[in-house]
Every structure is written in C-alpha cells, then in structure tokens.
N, C-alpha and C positions, 0 to 999 in steps of 0.2 A: 764749320768743321775745318780745322787746319790740315792742309795736305803737305806743306813744305815750309820750312823756315830757314833762312840764311842770314848771315851777318857779314858785312864788309866794313873794315876799319881803314880810314884814310889818315895818314900822317903827313906833315907838311914838307918833309925833306929839307934840303939845304936852304931854301928860302923861307921855311916855316909857313908856307902857303900851299895848301892842298891842290889848288888849281894850277899853280905854276910849276912846282917840283914835287908834287905829292906822290905817295905810294899807296895803292889800294890793294888790300889783302883780305881775302875771304876767310871765314873761320875754319874752313876745311882745307885751305891752301890751294884750291883749284884755280882761283883767280889771284894773281900776284903780278901787278904791273905798275909801271911808273906813269903818272899823269903829267901832262904838259899843257900849258896855256897855248891856245891857237895863235898863230902869227897875227891874225886879224885883231887880236886883243893885246898884242905886244909881247907874246911869248915866242918860244923857239920852235913850236910845233913838233917837238922831238918825240912825241908819243900821243896816245889817245887822250881825249879830254872827256869830261863828264857828259857833255851833250852827245858826243859820238856813242858813248856807252848806253845812254838812254835811248838814242835812236835805234841802236842795234837790238836792245832788249824789246822795245816796242814793236819793231818790225818782225822779230822772231816770234813774239807772242801772237801778233795779229795773223801772221802767215799760218801758224799752227792752228789757230781758231778757225780760219777759213778752210784749211785743209781738212779739219774734222768735219765741218759743215758739208764740204764737197763729198767726202767719203760717205757720209750718211745719205747722200743722194746718188751714190754709186758713180761718182765722177772722179776722174783722175786728177789729183791736185798737183802733180809734179810740175806742170808749166807755170804755176802761180808764183809770182814774186811780189814782194811788198817793199816799197822804198819809203823810208820815213826821213823827212827833212825837219831838223830842229833848228829854230831860230832863237838865239839868245840876244836879248836886248833890254832896253830900259822900260820900266813900267811907268807910263805917263801919270798914273794915279798917285804914285808916291815917290817917284824917282828912284825906286829900287830896281830890281831886275825881274824879268819875266821870260818864260820859255813858251814859244808857240810851236805847234806841230802841224805838219802837212803830211798826210799819208796817201800814197798812190798804189793801188793794186793793179798789177798787169797780169792778165789772164788770157793769153793768146787763144783765138778760135773758140772762146766760150760763147754760149748763147747769152746775149746781153741781159735779157730779162731774168734768166736763172742766176747769172752771175751777180746781178744787183740784189736779188733776194738773198743769196748766200753771203754777200758782203755785209748786208744789213744784219744777218744772223751772227756773223763773226763779230760785228760791233757790239752785239749784246753779250757775246761769250767772252771777249777779250778783256781781262782785268785792266790792262793799260788804257784801253778806250774808256772804260768805266772811270778810271782814276782821272783822266784828263777832262772828262765831261762832268763828273759829279764831285770830284775831289776825293782824296783819300785821308782817312783819319791819321794823324801823325802826333806822336808824343815826343816832346823835346825835354830831355832831362839833363841835369848837370851832375857829373861824378867827379869829385876831387880826389878819389882814391885810385885812379888809373883806369885803364880799359875794362869794359865789362859792365 
C-alpha cells in the first residue's frame, strides 16, 4: 500500500553534469537546491552533494523509526541522535562506484539492553535499512520526449 510518492528531477547546470553543477527540484517545489561536487572529488564544495542528501535522509528515517519504537515502550526519544556516514568509492568488482554506509545511534543514559532491542526493531522498520540490506527495486527508463 503506497503512503507517499515524490519525484525529484536533477539537471546538469553549466557543466551538464548533475554531480558538479546540478540542480535538484522536487515535483512539489519544496526541495530546490544546487548540487556541487565535493572538494575531495575535484569540485568546489559550494553546495550539498548526493551523498550528503542520502545520509540526511537515511539518518532522519532511522531516527524516526527508533523514536517510534521508543515511544511504543513509553521511553522519551528526544535524546536520540543518529549519525550516518556515507563513503563514496570505487567498486573493486567492476571498477564502477559504490556507496557504503555507517550508522551510529547515540542514546545518552539509555539502558543498553533495551536500547539494543529497540535499535534492532528500528532496523526492521526503517525502509532505508531495508534498502541497503536487501536492495530496492529500481526501474530505469528512457524518455526522449522530455521530463515526466
């Protein structure tokens, strides 16, 4: 059952390369930002990059899932923070690219056993964790008629 659908379109900007000078715009206009290549990859770091956006989305989703699990056990989720580190690199299998993710939950003064149980529950709830563990179906299509 679908609960929400969104769409973001990226164009290449002055370099015709979405990662270097791209612009990302959501279908509802709520997201409208310029993408920039990180300095570590030869860019100017003048704006967010796709890995930062992915890390933010993953961290927000996982924190929300853990917050839900905590509330169901009558625990205050307000001190919970989630840090996601995304590593962009070469895939040794095919010399293409790959993304690795490291997620760290900080929950000050939590009972370690209860926190571990709820983190495991959040892993099962969070669609980003499911995506990174099991993969997500993706359809790639070509449209020569323009966006849409």
